[in-house]
LOZADREN-845346 format. One line per field, with one value per residue: residue number from 1; residue in one letter; x, y, z of N, C-alpha, C, O in turn. Coordinates in nm, 4 decimals. Last residue first. Example, Ala and Ser with C-alpha at 12.3 -4.5 7.8 and 13.67 -1.06 7.14 Angstrom:
! residues 2
seq 2|1
type s|a
n.xx 1.2850|1.3190
n.yy -0.2250|-0.5690
n.zz 0.7080|0.7800
ca.xx 1.3670|1.2300
ca.yy -0.1060|-0.4500
ca.zz 0.7140|0.7800
c.xx 1.2900|1.3200
c.yy 0.0030|-0.3300
c.zz 0.7870|0.7800
o.xx 1.3409|1.4236
o.yy 0.1138|-0.3319
o.zz 0.8039|0.8465
***
This chain:
! residues 175
seq 175|174|173|172|171|170|169|168|167|166|165|164|163|162|161|160|159|158|157|156|155|154|153|152|151|150|149|148|147|146|145|144|143|142|141|140|139|138|137|136|135|134|133|132|131|130|129|128|127|126|125|124|123|122|121|120|119|118|117|116|115|114|113|112|111|110|109|108|107|106|105|104|103|102|101|100|99|98|97|96|95|94|93|92|91|90|89|88|87|86|85|84|83|82|81|80|79|78|77|76|75|74|73|72|71|70|69|68|67|66|65|64|63|62|61|60|59|58|57|56|55|54|53|52|51|50|49|48|47|46|45|44|43|42|41|40|39|38|37|36|35|34|33|32|31|30|29|28|27|26|25|24|23|22|21|20|19|18|17|16|15|14|13|12|11|10|9|8|7|6|5|4|3|2|1
type s|s|k|k|e|s|i|a|q|l|i|a|a|l|k|q|g|q|g|q|l|s|g|i|l|n|q|i|p|s|q|l|l|g|v|i|e|g|i|l|e|a|k|s|k|l|s|i|l|s|d|l|s|e|n|g|l|f|v|t|k|d|i|w|a|g|k|l|k|l|k|e|n|s|e|r|f|s|k|i|l|k|a|p|q|n|p|a|d|k|v|f|i|i|t|s|s|q|k|l|a|p|y|i|a|s|y|d|e|q|t|a|e|l|s|k|k|i|i|s|n|k|a|c|k|v|r|l|q|a|k|y|c|e|a|r|f|q|h|a|e|q|a|t|f|g|t|t|d|v|i|y|f|g|n|h|s|k|i|e|q|y|l|k|q|a|l|e|i|k|e|a|k|t|m
n.xx 2.5282|2.6854|2.6019|2.3437|2.3895|2.5096|2.2953|2.1153|2.2617|2.2680|1.9925|1.9453|2.1091|1.9774|1.7355|1.8274|1.9218|1.6869|1.5709|1.7579|1.7298|1.4669|1.4894|1.6687|1.5066|1.2980|1.4409|1.5166|1.2703|1.1803|1.3241|1.2198|0.9596|1.0145|1.1262|0.8997|0.7253|0.8727|0.8693|0.5932|0.5622|0.7278|0.5923|0.2477|0.0353|-0.2970|-0.5694|-0.6629|-0.6290|-0.8294|-1.0538|-1.0379|-1.0833|-1.3330|-1.3054|-1.0081|-0.6863|-0.3594|-0.0256|0.2917|0.4972|0.4060|0.0891|-0.1589|-0.5052|-0.8339|-1.0814|-1.3145|-1.5582|-1.8143|-2.0812|-2.1551|-2.0921|-2.0578|-1.8851|-1.6794|-1.4983|-1.3932|-1.2731|-1.0849|-0.9251|-0.8198|-0.6756|-0.4811|-0.3356|-0.1827|0.0811|0.2371|0.4061|0.2748|0.0648|-0.1835|-0.4619|-0.6211|-0.9171|-1.0921|-1.3770|-1.3048|-1.0091|-0.7708|-0.7550|-0.5925|-0.3275|-0.1907|-0.0165|0.1721|0.3911|0.7131|0.9005|0.9591|0.7984|0.6340|0.4045|0.2835|0.2231|0.0446|-0.1641|-0.2463|-0.3361|-0.5499|-0.7231|-0.6827|-0.6833|-0.6366|-0.4607|-0.3497|-0.1666|-0.2606|-0.3168|-0.5666|-0.6618|-0.6701|-0.8780|-1.0850|-1.0827|-1.1618|-1.4250|-1.5330|-1.5171|-1.6941|-1.9286|-1.9547|-1.9920|-2.0906|-1.9983|-2.0077|-1.7010|-1.4642|-1.2627|-0.9104|-0.6111|-0.3281|0.0240|0.3603|0.5629|0.6721|0.8157|0.7106|0.4576|0.5270|0.6491|0.4264|0.2595|0.4142|0.4066|0.1334|0.1058|0.2624|0.1146|-0.1219|-0.0311|0.0386|-0.2098|-0.4779|-0.8039
n.yy 6.3328|6.1087|5.9947|5.9200|5.7270|5.5286|5.4648|5.3598|5.1408|4.9914|4.9399|4.7870|4.5674|4.4674|4.3910|4.1934|4.0101|3.9329|3.7963|3.5959|3.4638|3.3715|3.2016|3.0141|2.9080|2.7953|2.6035|2.4416|2.3422|2.2041|1.9812|1.7777|1.7641|1.6864|1.4364|1.3097|1.3139|1.1560|0.9128|0.8579|0.8316|0.6096|0.4098|0.5054|0.4771|0.3872|0.4241|0.1803|0.0286|0.1350|0.0586|-0.2261|-0.3615|-0.4742|-0.7097|-0.8930|-0.8137|-0.7504|-0.7687|-0.6835|-0.7208|-0.5497|-0.6635|-0.8677|-0.8941|-1.0432|-1.0278|-0.8133|-0.9068|-0.8464|-0.7902|-0.5370|-0.3426|-0.0729|-0.0316|-0.2106|-0.0733|0.1034|-0.0803|-0.1958|0.0264|0.0841|-0.1522|-0.1441|0.0939|0.0923|0.0419|0.0807|-0.1361|-0.4066|-0.6645|-0.8812|-1.0425|-1.3540|-1.4977|-1.7752|-1.9062|-2.0373|-1.9118|-1.7666|-1.6114|-1.7501|-1.6945|-1.4762|-1.5701|-1.7253|-1.6640|-1.6344|-1.7542|-1.9448|-1.9922|-2.2087|-2.1063|-1.9947|-2.2265|-2.3488|-2.1591|-2.1820|-2.4442|-2.4216|-2.2472|-2.2308|-1.9106|-1.6440|-1.3372|-1.0339|-0.7350|-0.4171|-0.1950|-0.1030|-0.2695|-0.5087|-0.4519|-0.4362|-0.6997|-0.8375|-0.7390|-0.8375|-1.1138|-1.1343|-1.0533|-1.2605|-1.4823|-1.3615|-1.4280|-1.5886|-1.4905|-1.3622|-1.2236|-1.1538|-1.0618|-0.8855|-0.8552|-0.7280|-0.6752|-0.9441|-1.1715|-1.3727|-1.4017|-1.4956|-1.7416|-1.8731|-1.8900|-2.0691|-2.2928|-2.3507|-2.4166|-2.6525|-2.8123|-2.8330|-2.9681|-3.2118|-3.3056|-3.1470|-3.0528
n.zz 0.4599|0.4732|0.7117|0.6400|0.4480|0.6034|0.7707|0.5842|0.4983|0.7340|0.7612|0.5324|0.5855|0.8106|0.6927|0.5217|0.7096|0.8332|0.6160|0.5815|0.8262|0.8037|0.5823|0.6854|0.8898|0.7401|0.5977|0.8116|0.9062|0.6575|0.5823|0.7399|0.6421|0.3779|0.4266|0.5335|0.3137|0.1323|0.2677|0.2500|-0.0278|-0.0756|0.0649|0.1145|0.3997|0.4993|0.4846|0.3995|0.6299|0.7888|0.6416|0.6696|0.9002|0.8828|0.7388|0.8491|0.9697|0.8925|0.9989|0.8785|0.6989|0.4846|0.5082|0.4441|0.5184|0.4810|0.3641|0.2420|0.0049|-0.2222|-0.2221|-0.2889|-0.5442|-0.5580|-0.3495|-0.3794|-0.5358|-0.3427|-0.1683|-0.3429|-0.4033|-0.1513|-0.1132|-0.3175|-0.2208|0.0042|-0.0628|-0.3549|-0.4611|-0.4573|-0.3560|-0.4979|-0.3924|-0.4102|-0.3037|-0.1837|-0.0242|0.3021|0.4565|0.5649|0.7837|0.9616|0.8546|0.9404|1.1310|0.9948|0.8477|0.8825|0.6018|0.4172|0.2001|0.2340|0.3506|0.1248|-0.0167|0.1590|0.1493|-0.1158|-0.1076|0.0685|-0.0669|-0.4194|-0.5853|-0.8045|-0.8158|-0.9547|-0.9457|-1.0644|-1.2260|-1.2439|-1.4432|-1.2930|-1.1173|-1.3030|-1.3961|-1.1688|-1.1534|-1.3941|-1.3474|-1.1358|-1.2636|-1.4535|-1.2930|-0.9677|-0.6340|-0.4131|-0.2785|-0.2683|-0.0336|-0.0408|0.0886|-0.0239|0.0440|-0.0078|-0.1793|-0.4004|-0.4491|-0.2865|-0.4023|-0.6582|-0.5928|-0.4785|-0.7024|-0.8551|-0.6867|-0.6917|-0.9632|-0.9674|-0.7948|-0.9409|-1.1664|-1.0485|-0.9657|-1.1538|-1.0958
ca.xx 2.4538|2.7004|2.7388|2.3606|2.3196|2.5881|2.4178|2.0770|2.2282|2.3934|2.0636|1.8728|2.1363|2.1151|1.7356|1.7618|2.0145|1.7867|1.5017|1.7334|1.8570|1.5047|1.3974|1.7067|1.6339|1.2685|1.3747|1.6193|1.3546|1.1066|1.3484|1.3602|0.9827|0.9448|1.2072|1.0205|0.6880|0.8388|0.9975|0.6573|0.4878|0.7586|0.7267|0.3546|0.1065|-0.1536|-0.4891|-0.6731|-0.5456|-0.6892|-1.0229|-1.0280|-0.9494|-1.3192|-1.3542|-1.1484|-0.7886|-0.4885|-0.1464|0.1795|0.4960|0.5326|0.1653|-0.0241|-0.3963|-0.7109|-1.0592|-1.1734|-1.5211|-1.6697|-2.0415|-2.1221|-2.1065|-2.1523|-1.9963|-1.7890|-1.5746|-1.4610|-1.3796|-1.1885|-0.9971|-0.9024|-0.7833|-0.5874|-0.4042|-0.3243|0.0089|0.1398|0.4557|0.4140|0.1008|-0.0467|-0.4197|-0.5091|-0.8503|-0.9874|-1.3144|-1.3961|-1.1313|-0.7744|-0.8247|-0.7381|-0.3964|-0.2857|-0.1197|0.0652|0.2643|0.6012|0.8560|1.0421|0.8789|0.7586|0.4971|0.3286|0.3105|0.1714|-0.0931|-0.1959|-0.2231|-0.4400|-0.6574|-0.7370|-0.6261|-0.7331|-0.4596|-0.4564|-0.1656|-0.2473|-0.1875|-0.4859|-0.6476|-0.5780|-0.7435|-1.0521|-1.0542|-1.0272|-1.3296|-1.5298|-1.4435|-1.5537|-1.8773|-1.9411|-1.8747|-2.1204|-1.9784|-2.1344|-1.8104|-1.5519|-1.3627|-1.0509|-0.6929|-0.4621|-0.0898|0.2464|0.5758|0.5857|0.8491|0.8486|0.4698|0.4536|0.7264|0.5479|0.2191|0.3852|0.5356|0.1975|0.0360|0.2985|0.2537|-0.1233|-0.0857|0.1421|-0.1092|-0.3837|-0.6686
ca.yy 6.4566|6.1950|6.0442|6.0129|5.8507|5.5928|5.5190|5.4777|5.2457|5.0398|5.0156|4.9134|4.6501|4.5140|4.4937|4.3119|4.0697|4.0071|3.9108|3.6904|3.5266|3.4639|3.3155|3.0954|2.9726|2.9011|2.7113|2.5071|2.4288|2.3123|2.1077|1.8143|1.7987|1.8125|1.5409|1.3261|1.3828|1.2946|0.9806|0.8752|0.9352|0.7384|0.4467|0.4345|0.5574|0.3578|0.5355|0.2944|0.0007|0.1444|0.2009|-0.1620|-0.3029|-0.3547|-0.5895|-0.8557|-0.9149|-0.6839|-0.8395|-0.6460|-0.8020|-0.5311|-0.5505|-0.8773|-0.8349|-1.0119|-1.1294|-0.8225|-0.8877|-0.8492|-0.9292|-0.5608|-0.4854|-0.1311|0.0625|-0.2463|-0.1818|0.1558|0.0092|-0.2786|-0.0431|0.1847|-0.1161|-0.2454|0.0898|0.1257|-0.0589|0.1537|-0.0076|-0.3773|-0.5239|-0.8555|-0.9233|-1.2762|-1.4332|-1.6752|-1.8694|-2.0156|-1.9909|-1.8664|-1.5535|-1.7476|-1.8207|-1.4532|-1.4750|-1.7926|-1.6055|-1.6763|-1.6433|-1.9413|-1.8700|-2.2287|-2.1837|-1.9081|-2.1256|-2.4166|-2.1853|-2.0533|-2.4104|-2.5130|-2.2029|-2.2975|-2.0418|-1.7239|-1.4820|-1.1056|-0.8775|-0.5072|-0.2643|-0.0456|-0.1257|-0.4966|-0.4763|-0.3196|-0.5896|-0.8605|-0.7153|-0.6933|-1.0528|-1.1737|-0.9748|-1.1217|-1.4776|-1.4219|-1.3501|-1.5370|-1.5870|-1.3296|-1.3281|-1.1137|-1.1799|-0.8804|-0.9050|-0.7722|-0.6272|-0.8314|-1.0524|-1.3293|-1.3605|-1.3699|-1.6367|-1.8515|-1.8086|-1.9339|-2.2301|-2.3171|-2.3001|-2.5379|-2.7788|-2.7726|-2.8331|-3.1316|-3.2735|-3.2541|-3.0050
ca.zz 0.4698|0.3562|0.7011|0.7493|0.4070|0.4970|0.8295|0.6623|0.4015|0.6743|0.8647|0.5497|0.4675|0.8226|0.7980|0.4644|0.6133|0.9114|0.6767|0.4730|0.7904|0.9114|0.5785|0.5687|0.9218|0.8379|0.5242|0.7297|0.9913|0.7210|0.5128|0.7555|0.7826|0.4057|0.3622|0.6145|0.4378|0.1003|0.2449|0.3806|0.0450|-0.1395|0.1065|0.0461|0.3008|0.4893|0.5376|0.3077|0.5130|0.8324|0.6577|0.5385|0.8853|0.9664|0.6710|0.8433|0.9469|0.9080|0.9581|0.9649|0.8216|0.5558|0.4553|0.4997|0.4406|0.5512|0.4661|0.2766|0.1454|-0.2029|-0.2017|-0.1486|-0.5203|-0.6523|-0.3653|-0.2888|-0.5970|-0.4618|-0.1204|-0.2791|-0.5097|-0.2197|-0.0197|-0.3209|-0.3507|0.0202|0.0151|-0.2721|-0.4113|-0.4933|-0.3371|-0.4546|-0.4662|-0.3575|-0.4153|-0.1639|-0.1514|0.1900|0.4619|0.4575|0.6679|0.9858|0.8255|0.8307|1.1744|1.0690|0.8037|0.9666|0.6868|0.5387|0.1994|0.1597|0.4338|0.2337|-0.0773|0.1262|0.2750|-0.0668|-0.1952|0.1018|0.0555|-0.3010|-0.5543|-0.7296|-0.8350|-0.8856|-0.9794|-0.9505|-1.2363|-1.1358|-1.4712|-1.4060|-1.0647|-1.2199|-1.4892|-1.2230|-1.0448|-1.3704|-1.4596|-1.1171|-1.1510|-1.4986|-1.3811|-1.0968|-0.7565|-0.4645|-0.2760|-0.3810|-0.0537|-0.0449|0.0598|0.0338|-0.0321|0.0710|-0.0412|-0.3624|-0.5280|-0.2648|-0.2622|-0.6426|-0.6611|-0.4002|-0.5871|-0.9063|-0.7192|-0.5643|-0.9091|-1.0515|-0.7616|-0.8078|-1.1820|-1.1153|-0.8650|-1.1245|-1.1092
c.xx 2.5036|2.6193|2.7545|2.5008|2.3380|2.5221|2.4987|2.2003|2.1910|2.3676|2.1930|1.9427|2.0676|2.1511|1.8751|1.7587|1.9562|1.8859|1.5987|1.6646|1.8402|1.6334|1.4325|1.6185|1.6786|1.3956|1.3397|1.5588|1.4605|1.1944|1.2854|1.3904|1.1270|0.9666|1.1448|1.1089|0.8111|0.8029|0.9744|0.7913|0.5521|0.6874|0.7642|0.4891|0.2170|-0.0897|-0.3383|-0.5835|-0.5479|-0.5954|-0.8791|-0.9922|-0.9319|-1.1816|-1.3310|-1.1774|-0.9275|-0.5943|-0.2689|0.0530|0.3892|0.5309|0.2891|0.0576|-0.2663|-0.6088|-0.9346|-1.1593|-1.3704|-1.6362|-1.8916|-2.0826|-2.0602|-2.1760|-2.1013|-1.9063|-1.6951|-1.5497|-1.4610|-1.3049|-1.1108|-0.9848|-0.8761|-0.7040|-0.5105|-0.4029|-0.1402|0.0561|0.3599|0.4612|0.2471|-0.0146|-0.2825|-0.4791|-0.7414|-0.9287|-1.2121|-1.3179|-1.2192|-0.8901|-0.8394|-0.8185|-0.5460|-0.3670|-0.2255|-0.0464|0.1463|0.4746|0.7351|1.0094|0.9716|0.8505|0.6327|0.4303|0.3664|0.2710|0.0414|-0.1121|-0.1617|-0.3167|-0.5386|-0.6561|-0.6974|-0.6699|-0.5693|-0.4463|-0.2691|-0.2529|-0.1579|-0.3471|-0.5582|-0.5538|-0.6392|-0.9111|-1.0163|-0.9871|-1.1861|-1.4277|-1.4281|-1.4675|-1.7295|-1.8824|-1.8492|-1.9934|-2.0263|-2.1208|-1.9386|-1.6679|-1.4569|-1.1382|-0.8381|-0.5301|-0.2178|0.1351|0.4624|0.6024|0.7635|0.8807|0.6087|0.4695|0.6601|0.6309|0.3401|0.3445|0.5162|0.3317|0.0991|0.2328|0.2983|0.0168|-0.0893|0.0958|0.0004|-0.2811|-0.5743
c.yy 6.5470|6.3227|6.1379|6.0753|5.9577|5.7207|5.5905|5.5449|5.3741|5.1527|5.0735|5.0009|4.7856|4.6049|4.5534|4.4256|4.1959|4.0756|3.9964|3.8153|3.6288|3.5373|3.4194|3.2188|3.0639|2.9785|2.8272|2.6246|2.5044|2.3992|2.2258|1.9498|1.8421|1.8588|1.6772|1.4356|1.4087|1.3744|1.1275|0.9476|0.9634|0.8532|0.5832|0.4834|0.4741|0.4425|0.5085|0.4088|0.1166|0.1231|0.2224|-0.0140|-0.2314|-0.2905|-0.4624|-0.7248|-0.8526|-0.7896|-0.7551|-0.7112|-0.7613|-0.5941|-0.5308|-0.7675|-0.8516|-0.9501|-1.0985|-0.9250|-0.9005|-0.8178|-0.9402|-0.7047|-0.5190|-0.2802|0.0066|-0.1499|-0.2192|0.0485|0.0645|-0.1912|-0.1267|0.1198|-0.0139|-0.2120|-0.0201|0.1149|-0.0313|0.0535|0.0603|-0.2498|-0.5056|-0.7065|-0.8868|-1.1604|-1.3455|-1.6273|-1.7580|-1.9797|-1.9497|-1.9635|-1.6547|-1.6893|-1.8196|-1.5808|-1.4512|-1.6980|-1.6607|-1.5995|-1.6914|-1.8222|-1.8580|-2.1070|-2.2004|-1.9799|-2.0323|-2.3178|-2.2526|-2.0763|-2.2772|-2.4818|-2.2916|-2.2526|-2.1003|-1.8606|-1.5442|-1.2535|-0.9484|-0.6512|-0.3488|-0.1088|-0.0579|-0.3493|-0.4596|-0.3327|-0.4631|-0.7482|-0.7323|-0.6590|-0.9016|-1.1120|-1.0056|-1.0336|-1.3338|-1.4141|-1.4301|-1.4516|-1.5209|-1.4285|-1.2828|-1.2347|-1.1357|-1.0123|-0.8868|-0.8221|-0.6727|-0.7978|-0.9303|-1.1979|-1.3047|-1.3148|-1.4999|-1.7381|-1.7755|-1.8406|-2.0883|-2.2484|-2.2559|-2.4091|-2.6565|-2.7290|-2.7598|-2.9867|-3.1854|-3.2082|-3.1189
c.zz 0.5769|0.3672|0.5817|0.7432|0.5141|0.4491|0.7202|0.7222|0.4759|0.5746|0.8083|0.6535|0.4803|0.7051|0.8127|0.5661|0.5514|0.8191|0.7564|0.5264|0.6786|0.8777|0.6842|0.5591|0.8074|0.8732|0.6173|0.6534|0.9114|0.8127|0.5851|0.6916|0.8069|0.5484|0.3880|0.5575|0.5251|0.2245|0.2134|0.3679|0.1800|-0.0672|0.0492|0.0975|0.2390|0.3793|0.5351|0.3540|0.4132|0.7147|0.7033|0.5491|0.7503|0.9543|0.7507|0.7720|0.9454|0.8767|0.9890|0.9095|0.9231|0.6946|0.5424|0.4330|0.5175|0.4583|0.5475|0.3887|0.1613|-0.0577|-0.1732|-0.1203|-0.3779|-0.6277|-0.4598|-0.2960|-0.5109|-0.5244|-0.2371|-0.2328|-0.4523|-0.3297|-0.0835|-0.2292|-0.3585|-0.1107|0.0302|-0.1934|-0.3138|-0.4247|-0.3731|-0.4554|-0.4111|-0.4516|-0.3553|-0.2958|-0.1294|0.0637|0.3448|0.4760|0.5548|0.8680|0.8571|0.8009|1.0670|1.1129|0.8842|0.9263|0.7656|0.6282|0.3191|0.1645|0.3661|0.3219|0.0291|0.0652|0.2488|0.0592|-0.1523|0.0170|0.0930|-0.1803|-0.4337|-0.7064|-0.7501|-0.9184|-0.8926|-0.9994|-1.1130|-1.1293|-1.3682|-1.4413|-1.1744|-1.1627|-1.4131|-1.3187|-1.0940|-1.2605|-1.4385|-1.2260|-1.1260|-1.3868|-1.4269|-1.1804|-0.8772|-0.5895|-0.3249|-0.3906|-0.1641|-0.0728|0.0688|-0.0017|0.0479|-0.0183|0.0495|-0.2147|-0.4948|-0.3364|-0.2359|-0.5001|-0.6466|-0.4618|-0.4997|-0.7922|-0.7724|-0.5884|-0.7776|-1.0008|-0.8406|-0.7667|-1.0476|-1.1332|-0.9250|-1.0212|-1.0691
o.xx 2.4492|2.6413|2.8290|2.5164|2.3469|2.5922|2.5500|2.2093|2.2305|2.4440|2.2245|1.9515|2.1251|2.2163|1.8902|1.7768|2.0275|1.9297|1.5939|1.6970|1.9014|1.6444|1.4286|1.6672|1.7210|1.3923|1.3503|1.6184|1.4901|1.1927|1.3349|1.4738|1.1525|0.9893|1.2159|1.1609|0.8251|0.8448|1.0474|0.8226|0.5642|0.7458|0.8261|0.4978|0.2725|-0.1533|-0.2597|-0.5282|-0.4467|-0.4942|-0.8142|-0.9084|-0.8234|-1.1646|-1.3115|-1.0893|-0.9603|-0.5923|-0.2808|0.0281|0.3956|0.5596|0.2775|0.0913|-0.2646|-0.6233|-0.9299|-1.2188|-1.3073|-1.6794|-1.8479|-2.0532|-1.9404|-2.2691|-2.2202|-2.0164|-1.8005|-1.6635|-1.5837|-1.4212|-1.2210|-1.1017|-0.9982|-0.8190|-0.6220|-0.5255|-0.2164|-0.0305|0.3988|0.5484|0.3334|-0.0597|-0.2675|-0.4719|-0.7665|-0.8959|-1.2420|-1.2028|-1.2076|-0.8710|-0.9129|-0.9380|-0.6220|-0.4661|-0.3374|-0.1601|0.0313|0.4547|0.6625|1.0843|1.0557|0.9695|0.7353|0.5304|0.4836|0.3906|0.1416|-0.0034|-0.0395|-0.2042|-0.4379|-0.5368|-0.7630|-0.6103|-0.5922|-0.4260|-0.2756|-0.3347|-0.0452|-0.2692|-0.4829|-0.4403|-0.5324|-0.8348|-0.9255|-0.8712|-1.0994|-1.3531|-1.3211|-1.3576|-1.6500|-1.7966|-1.7342|-1.8978|-2.0044|-2.2211|-1.9730|-1.7255|-1.5210|-1.0930|-0.8832|-0.5084|-0.2158|0.1498|0.4697|0.6492|0.7809|0.9643|0.6231|0.4921|0.7283|0.6773|0.3540|0.3894|0.5928|0.3662|0.1164|0.2973|0.3642|0.0349|-0.0631|0.1747|0.0495|-0.2673|-0.5901
o.yy 6.6558|6.4145|6.2357|6.1951|6.0759|5.8151|5.7001|5.6676|5.4836|5.2490|5.1902|5.1224|4.8879|4.7076|4.6749|4.5421|4.2941|4.1872|4.1192|3.9269|3.7356|3.6581|3.5397|3.3283|3.1771|3.1010|2.9436|2.7320|2.6200|2.5213|2.3379|2.0248|1.9331|1.9771|1.7734|1.5186|1.5162|1.4892|1.2139|1.0345|1.0791|0.9598|0.6640|0.5859|0.3843|0.4748|0.5981|0.4820|0.1469|0.1919|0.3179|0.0342|-0.1818|-0.1754|-0.3553|-0.6422|-0.7695|-0.8488|-0.6963|-0.7089|-0.8002|-0.5283|-0.4988|-0.7774|-0.8498|-0.9530|-1.1243|-0.9099|-0.9876|-0.7161|-1.0342|-0.7387|-0.5279|-0.3382|0.0347|-0.1837|-0.2552|0.0764|0.0712|-0.2245|-0.1281|0.1540|-0.0245|-0.2401|0.0080|0.1260|-0.1215|-0.0129|0.0936|-0.2556|-0.5796|-0.6320|-0.8640|-1.1771|-1.2711|-1.7055|-1.6579|-2.0207|-1.8379|-2.0811|-1.6304|-1.7163|-1.8836|-1.5740|-1.4106|-1.7418|-1.6433|-1.4848|-1.7797|-1.7929|-1.7682|-2.1189|-2.2057|-1.9211|-1.9951|-2.3255|-2.2165|-2.0203|-2.2617|-2.4923|-2.2421|-2.2240|-2.0298|-1.9188|-1.5020|-1.2913|-0.9260|-0.6851|-0.3518|-0.0800|0.0337|-0.3087|-0.4030|-0.2361|-0.3908|-0.7069|-0.6504|-0.5618|-0.8458|-1.0636|-0.9157|-0.9493|-1.2913|-1.3465|-1.5509|-1.4073|-1.4105|-1.4478|-1.1782|-1.3348|-1.0868|-1.0672|-0.8745|-0.8303|-0.6565|-0.8795|-0.8244|-1.1211|-1.2013|-1.1953|-1.3997|-1.6492|-1.6627|-1.7261|-1.9979|-2.1545|-2.1362|-2.3044|-2.5676|-2.6210|-2.6397|-2.8937|-3.0940|-3.0891|-3.1792
o.zz 0.5961|0.2882|0.5888|0.7670|0.4809|0.4125|0.7424|0.7244|0.4357|0.5682|0.8315|0.6363|0.4432|0.7236|0.8258|0.5306|0.5310|0.8470|0.7485|0.4860|0.6814|0.8983|0.6584|0.5310|0.8304|0.8852|0.5787|0.6457|0.9418|0.7976|0.5735|0.7422|0.8858|0.5738|0.4170|0.6321|0.5835|0.2394|0.2618|0.4492|0.2203|-0.0476|0.1184|0.1652|0.3023|0.2790|0.5657|0.2718|0.3501|0.7018|0.6606|0.4729|0.7203|0.9944|0.6933|0.7483|1.0301|0.7688|1.0965|0.7890|1.0397|0.7945|0.6607|0.3150|0.6406|0.3361|0.6678|0.4954|0.1015|-0.0035|-0.1068|-0.0057|-0.3511|-0.6837|-0.4445|-0.2525|-0.5634|-0.5620|-0.2302|-0.2556|-0.5073|-0.3480|-0.0710|-0.2628|-0.4026|-0.1096|0.0651|-0.2504|-0.2018|-0.3380|-0.3258|-0.5424|-0.2910|-0.5733|-0.2605|-0.3851|-0.0642|0.0488|0.2946|0.5069|0.4591|0.8557|0.7844|0.7282|1.0983|1.1303|0.8437|0.9663|0.7200|0.7214|0.3219|0.1353|0.4338|0.3628|0.0241|0.0931|0.3106|0.0739|-0.1524|0.0660|0.1436|-0.1904|-0.3569|-0.7971|-0.6368|-1.0338|-0.7717|-1.0848|-1.0636|-1.0385|-1.4013|-1.4661|-1.1512|-1.1604|-1.4541|-1.3217|-1.0636|-1.2729|-1.4630|-1.1992|-1.0986|-1.4129|-1.4376|-1.1422|-0.8863|-0.6453|-0.2826|-0.4977|-0.1540|-0.1285|0.1724|-0.1098|0.1703|-0.1402|0.1713|-0.1355|-0.5550|-0.2891|-0.1707|-0.4812|-0.6252|-0.3905|-0.4525|-0.7859|-0.7389|-0.5166|-0.7545|-0.9962|-0.7867|-0.7104|-1.0409|-1.1170|-0.8587|-0.9931|-0.9630
***
């Protein structure tokens, strides 16, 4: 790879990093060409962006963003493939776990999600349990609506009781 090609790749990675909410770094060491193709195809089906690059180029791209990514640098060893996260931070983790059922060569080296670092395979379950922003907003709205719905239900119940009492009083007066 020429120096110009490396610079171009670093610029593309920089743009991807800046335009996404996070990324996963996985190790595909030992993959055959067919396995690598299959993994990329799975990522493509899930609408995930995937890039392979040398660790030094990834590091230079991260440094160019003016953000402190130093906590993720220990994951930049051996072969690295980056999966970029846009909306659902747990989507790549679910894909990795699913893919590992048929191919245990795939290893999670690290992830950077909204300024939080996850290192190693052992953090895969934690990443799977992450919720997207839309899911969190939905839960908050549900929690906020719950007391209001209970109040409305109580008022409606009291209103029905009041109507029954008024009807009983009016029937008593007419008889």
